[in-house]
C-alpha positions in Angstrom: -17.2 -3.3 -25.3 -15.3 -6.6 -25.0 -12.4 -6.4 -22.5 -9.8 -7.4 -25.1 -11.0 -4.7 -27.5 -10.8 -2.1 -24.7 -7.2 -3.1 -23.7 -6.2 -3.2 -27.4 -7.5 0.3 -27.9 -5.7 1.6 -24.8 -2.4 -0.1 -25.8 -2.7 1.5 -29.2 -3.2 5.0 -27.7 -0.2 4.5 -25.4 2.0 3.0 -28.1 1.2 5.8 -30.5 2.2 8.4 -27.9 5.3 6.6 -26.8 6.4 5.6 -30.2 6.8 9.1 -31.4 9.5 10.0 -28.8 12.9 11.4 -29.6 15.9 10.0 -27.7 16.3 11.5 -24.2 18.0 10.6 -21.0 15.4 10.2 -18.2 15.5 9.3 -14.6 13.0 7.7 -12.3 13.2 7.2 -8.5 12.4 3.8 -7.0 12.4 2.3 -3.5 11.9 -1.1 -5.0 14.3 -4.0 -4.1 14.7 -7.6 -5.3 11.9 -8.8 -7.6 10.2 -5.3 -7.6 13.4 -3.6 -8.9 14.0 -6.3 -11.4 10.4 -6.0 -12.7 10.8 -2.2 -13.1 14.1 -2.6 -14.9 12.5 -5.1 -17.3 9.7 -2.6 -18.2 12.2 0.3 -18.6 14.2 -1.9 -20.9 11.1 -2.3 -23.1 10.5 1.4 -23.0 14.0 2.1 -24.1 13.8 -0.4 -27.0 10.6 1.2 -28.2 11.7 4.9 -27.9 15.5 5.0 -28.0 15.4 6.8 -24.7 17.6 5.9 -21.8 16.1 5.6 -18.3 18.2 5.6 -15.1 16.8 4.3 -11.8 17.7 6.4 -8.8 17.5 4.2 -5.7 15.5 5.4 -2.7 15.1 4.1 0.9 12.5 1.3 1.3 10.7 3.3 3.9 8.0 5.4 2.3 8.3 8.1 5.0 12.0 8.5 4.1 11.2 8.6 0.4 8.6 11.4 1.0 11.1 13.4 2.9 13.7 13.1 0.1 11.1 14.0 -2.5 10.2 17.2 -0.7 13.8 18.2 -0.4 14.5 17.6 -4.1 11.3 19.3 -5.3 11.6 22.3 -3.0 15.1 22.8 -4.5 13.8 22.6 -8.1 16.0 19.5 -8.8 16.3 18.9 -12.5 18.0 15.5 -12.1 14.8 13.6 -11.5 12.2 13.4 -14.2 9.7 10.9 -13.0 8.6 10.1 -9.4 6.8 7.0 -8.1 4.3 8.4 -5.5 2.2 6.9 -2.7 -1.6 7.4 -3.1 -1.6 9.8 -0.2 1.0 12.3 -1.5 -1.0 14.0 -4.2 -2.4 16.8 -2.1 1.0 17.6 -0.6 3.1 17.5 -3.8 0.6 18.7 -6.4 2.3 22.1 -7.0 5.6 20.3 -8.0 4.2 18.0 -10.6 2.9 18.5 -14.2 -0.8 18.3 -14.9 -1.3 15.1 -16.9 -5.0 15.7 -17.6 -4.6 16.4 -21.4 -1.9 13.8 -21.9 -4.1 11.0 -20.3 -7.5 12.1 -21.6 -7.8 9.0 -23.8 -6.9 6.5 -21.0 -8.2 7.8 -17.7 -11.7 6.3 -18.3 -10.3 2.8 -18.0 -9.1 3.3 -14.4 -11.3 3.0 -11.3 -12.7 6.5 -10.9 -11.8 6.6 -7.2 -8.2 6.1 -8.0 -8.2 8.9 -10.5 -10.0 11.1 -8.1 -7.4 10.4 -5.4 -4.7 11.7 -7.8 -6.7 14.8 -8.8 -6.1 18.1 -6.9 -8.0 21.2 -7.7 -8.8 19.8 -11.2 -5.2 18.9 -11.9 -4.3 15.2 -12.5 -1.1 15.0 -10.4 -0.1 11.4 -11.3 -1.2 8.3 -13.3 -2.1 5.1 -11.4 0.4 2.3 -11.7 -1.3 -0.1 -9.3 -3.6 -0.1 -6.3 -3.2 -1.8 -3.0 -5.4 -3.1 -0.2 -4.0 -5.5 2.5 -5.4 -8.8 3.6 -5.0 -11.4 6.3 -2.6 -14.0 5.1 -3.2 -17.3 6.8 -1.6 -20.8 6.8 -4.4 -23.0 5.5 -2.5 -26.2 6.2 -2.1 -25.2 9.9 -5.8 -24.2 10.3 -6.8 -27.5 8.8 -4.4 -29.4 11.1 -6.0 -27.8 14.2 -9.5 -27.8 12.7 -9.8 -24.0 12.9 -11.9 -21.7 10.7 -10.5 -18.6 9.2 -11.0 -15.9 11.8 -13.4 -13.0 11.1 -12.7 -10.9 14.2 -9.4 -9.8 15.9 -10.3 -11.7 19.0 -10.7 -14.9 17.0 -7.5 -14.3 15.2 -5.5 -13.9 18.5 -7.1 -17.0 20.1 -6.4 -19.1 17.0 -2.9 -17.7 16.6 -2.1 -18.6 20.3 -3.4 -22.1 20.0 -1.7 -23.0 16.8 1.6 -21.3 17.8 1.6 -23.2 21.1 0.9 -26.4 19.3 3.6 -26.0 16.8 6.2 -25.0 19.3 5.3 -28.1 21.3 5.8 -30.1 18.2 9.3 -28.8 17.8 9.1 -25.4 15.9 10.5 -23.0 18.6 10.5 -20.2 16.0 6.7 -20.3 15.4 4.8 -17.1 16.1 1.1 -16.4 15.8 0.8 -13.1 14.0 3.3 -10.7 12.3 2.4 -7.2 11.0 4.0 -3.8 10.4 4.8 -2.4 13.9 7.7 0.0 13.2 7.2 3.7 13.8 6.5 4.7 10.2 3.7 5.1 7.7 3.1 1.4 7.6 2.0 1.5 11.2 -0.5 4.3 10.4 -2.0 1.8 7.8 -2.2 -1.1 10.3 -3.5 1.0 13.1 -6.1 2.8 11.0 -7.5 -0.7 10.2 -7.6 -1.7 13.9 -9.4 1.6 14.8 -11.8 1.7 11.8 -12.7 -2.0 12.1 -13.6 -1.4 15.8 -15.9 1.5 15.0 -13.3 4.1 16.1 -13.4 6.3 13.0 -10.6 7.4 10.6 -8.3 9.6 12.8 -9.5 12.8 11.1 -12.9 12.6 9.3 -13.6 13.8 5.8 -14.9 17.1 7.1 -11.7 17.8 9.1 -13.0 16.7 12.5 -10.3 15.2 14.7 -12.1 11.9 15.9 -9.3 9.7 17.1 -9.7 10.2 20.9 -12.6 7.8 21.5 -13.1 4.6 23.5 -13.4 2.3 20.5 -10.1 3.6 19.0 -8.4 3.2 22.4 -9.7 -0.4 22.8 -8.5 -1.4 19.4 -5.0 -0.1 20.0 -4.8 -1.6 23.5 -5.9 -4.9 22.0 -3.1 -4.8 19.5 -0.6 -4.0 22.4 -1.5 -7.3 24.0 -0.2 -9.2 20.9 3.4 -8.0 21.5 5.4 -10.7 23.3 2.5 -13.1 23.2 1.5 -13.9 19.6 3.8 -11.5 18.0 7.6 -11.2 18.7 9.0 -8.3 20.6 10.9 -7.5 17.4 7.7 -6.8 15.6 7.9 -3.3 17.1 10.6 -2.8 14.4 9.0 -4.7 11.5 8.2 -3.1 8.2 6.6 -5.0 5.3 9.7 -7.0 4.4 10.6 -8.0 8.0 7.0 -9.3 8.4 7.2 -11.2 5.2 10.6 -12.7 6.1 9.2 -14.3 9.2 6.1 -15.5 7.4 7.7 -16.8 4.3 10.1 -18.9 6.4 7.1 -20.7 7.8 7.4 -19.1 11.2 4.0 -17.4 11.6 0.4 -18.6 11.4 -1.0 -15.2 10.3 0.3 -12.1 8.6 -1.0 -8.7 7.7 0.5 -7.6 4.4 -0.1 -6.3 0.9 -0.7 -8.3 -2.3 2.9 -8.3 -3.4 3.6 -10.9 -0.7 1.4 -13.4 -2.3 3.4 -14.0 -5.4 6.7 -14.1 -3.4 5.1 -16.5 -0.9 4.2 -18.9 -3.8 7.6 -18.6 -5.4 9.5 -21.9 -6.1 12.0 -21.2 -3.3 9.3 -20.3 -0.7 8.8 -22.8 2.3 5.1 -21.8 2.4 4.3 -22.3 -1.3 0.9 -23.7 -1.7 0.3 -23.7 2.1 -1.5 -20.3 2.5 -4.4 -18.2 1.4 -5.8 -14.7 2.0 -9.0 -13.4 3.6 -10.4 -9.9 4.5 -8.8 -8.4 7.6 -10.7 -9.2 10.8 -13.3 -7.0 12.3 -13.4 -5.5 15.8 -16.2 -5.7 18.3 -17.3 -2.2 18.8 -20.4 -0.5 17.5 -20.1 -0.1 13.7 -17.3 -2.7 13.6 -16.4 -4.4 10.3 -13.4 -5.4 8.2 -11.3 -2.4 7.1 -8.3 -2.3 4.8 -6.2 0.7 4.2 -6.3 2.0 0.6 -2.8 2.0 -0.8 -1.3 2.1 -4.2 1.4 3.8 -6.3 1.4 6.3 -9.1 3.6 7.8 -11.7 4.2 11.6 -11.5 6.3 13.9 -13.6 8.4 16.7 -12.1 7.7 20.2 -13.3 11.5 20.7 -13.3 12.1 17.9 -15.8 14.3 19.0 -18.7 12.4 16.6 -20.9 8.8 16.9 -19.9 7.3 15.4 -23.0 9.4 12.3 -22.9 8.9 12.0 -19.2 5.1 12.1 -19.7 5.4 9.3 -22.3 7.3 7.2 -19.6 4.5 7.9 -17.2 1.9 6.8 -19.7 3.9 3.7 -20.5 4.3 2.6 -16.9 0.6 3.1 -16.2 -0.6 1.4 -19.3 -2.8 -1.8 -19.4 0.2 -3.7 -20.9 2.5 -3.0 -17.9 -0.3 -3.2 -15.4 -1.1 -6.7 -16.7 2.4 -7.8 -16.4 2.6 -6.4 -12.9 -0.5 -8.3 -11.9 0.8 -11.6 -13.3 4.5 -11.2 -12.1 4.2 -9.0 -9.0 0.7 -9.7 -7.7 0.0 -5.9 -7.8 -3.6 -5.0 -8.1 -4.5 -3.2 -11.4 -6.2 0.1 -11.4 -7.7 -0.8 -14.8 -11.0 -2.5 -14.0 -11.0 -4.7 -17.1 -7.9 -6.5 -16.0 -9.8 -8.1 -13.1 -11.6 -10.1 -15.8 -8.6 -10.9 -17.9 -8.1 -14.6 -18.2 -4.3 -14.4 -18.1 -4.3 -12.4 -14.9 -6.8 -14.6 -13.2 -4.9 -17.8 -14.2 -1.7 -16.4 -12.7 -3.3 -14.7 -9.7 -6.7 -16.3 -9.1 -6.9 -14.6 -5.7 -7.4 -11.2 -7.4 -11.0 -12.0 -7.9 -11.4 -12.0 -4.1 -9.2 -9.0 -3.6 -11.5 -6.9 -5.8 -14.0 -7.0 -2.9 -11.4 -6.1 -0.4 -10.2 -3.1 -2.5 -13.8 -1.9 -3.1 -14.2 -1.7 0.7 -10.9 0.0 1.4 -10.6 2.9 3.8 -8.5 6.0 2.8 -6.0 7.6 5.1 -6.9 11.2 6.0 -4.7 12.8 3.5 -7.6 14.6 1.7 -8.9 16.5 4.8 -5.5 17.3 6.3 -3.9 18.2 2.9 -0.3 19.4 3.3 -0.2 18.6 6.9 -1.0 14.9 6.4 2.6 13.8 6.9 2.7 15.4 10.3 -0.7 14.0 11.2 0.4 10.5 10.3 3.7 10.9 12.2 1.9 12.0 15.4 -0.5 9.1 15.0 2.0 6.4 14.4 4.1 7.7 17.3 1.1 7.5 19.7 0.3 4.0 18.5 4.0 2.9 18.8 4.2 4.2 22.3 1.2 2.2 23.2 2.5 -1.0 21.6 5.8 -0.5 23.4 4.1 -0.2 26.8 4.7 3.5 27.1 1.3 4.6 28.3 -2.2 3.3 27.7 -4.0 4.0 24.4 -6.4 6.4 26.2 -3.6 8.4 27.6 -1.7 8.5 24.3 -4.7 9.3 22.2 -5.7 12.2 24.6 -2.2 13.7 24.0 -2.5 13.0 20.3 -5.9 14.8 20.1 -4.3 17.9 21.7 -1.3 17.8 19.3 -3.6 17.4 16.3 -5.6 20.4 17.4 -2.5 22.5 17.7 -1.4 21.4 14.2 -4.8 22.1 12.7 -5.2 25.6 14.2 -8.1 27.3 12.5 -8.1 24.9 9.6 -6.1 22.2 7.9 
């Protein structure tokens, strides 16, 4: 089937469902800011125009950990004020009981999405949420500076650190006292779990908790990876990186003050904005590999989805909003305007998408090799597992104990949390 025909068919299905709506007042939560919030509002305006419904955006903290905590409070209380939730890919097993089953509503469109993404949002046969976009991080690098210093794009963490130091020192000597080598997400929150999982997995150190529930994090390869990252703080990464989330990292990078950055696809479009000092000066590559047995590039699987609260007073209209926000039309605009990776495979071959974001052709390979966080094996305890992990890593980065010491304590804490089973 031709791609345009497939997309047209999907759009027709979604439009028919949405177009039949009766006016309702709906609400959706969002932790988006800036361009992300403006994009969401523009899509909601289209939905309102098509349906006559009104949709209010309820602002949330930018930290996904804080968002999750608020979601749990509202859902546990049976809050009827929120109709639609935007959910991280890892939350499905923990919130499944609070969301409507979208299997029947989406039966005509699920086949267009990557099966692994649909699977990630399916719990005990229940489709908990519809995919809006997927995510996999990459290594952002200043191609102009690598060319200036005649350096190749690094393929290992050791190469990255050495190149970062050399270019940083050179640029500082040339007058840019603000230049750093590498910025990443070092704050004690879910983002650090993502970064650190990549260091550990890429060094042959496993996935914290394996698919069968085995706690694997306390091993030499994992400890070596985290100890290596600790050496970056104060050398190629600023001390302040211990408090950076995605936007703080991007802020340093986009001002032109870092050689490398680990971040998600959204930073690509912003970095190439007309007001960006690094516009046209950077590119992306797979994240570096470690040097342990089984080492290789690893990128944490991310992504966001649209779920409908089972406490919504207008479930039918809320489902139509979820279908709309996950539709090929909106995903295509997201890809073009926000650099968000579609979950609809056909869009990776869409001429308009590739014209606006040619890098997506490369990101497809990164996405296909992404590593999931251990939310499936740890189920409702994942949030606590992640918190224990990022705390152990943050302690190591901060100089509070070695990775081996902190991972030994982490293993004991995870074993207590697991008990007889997750």
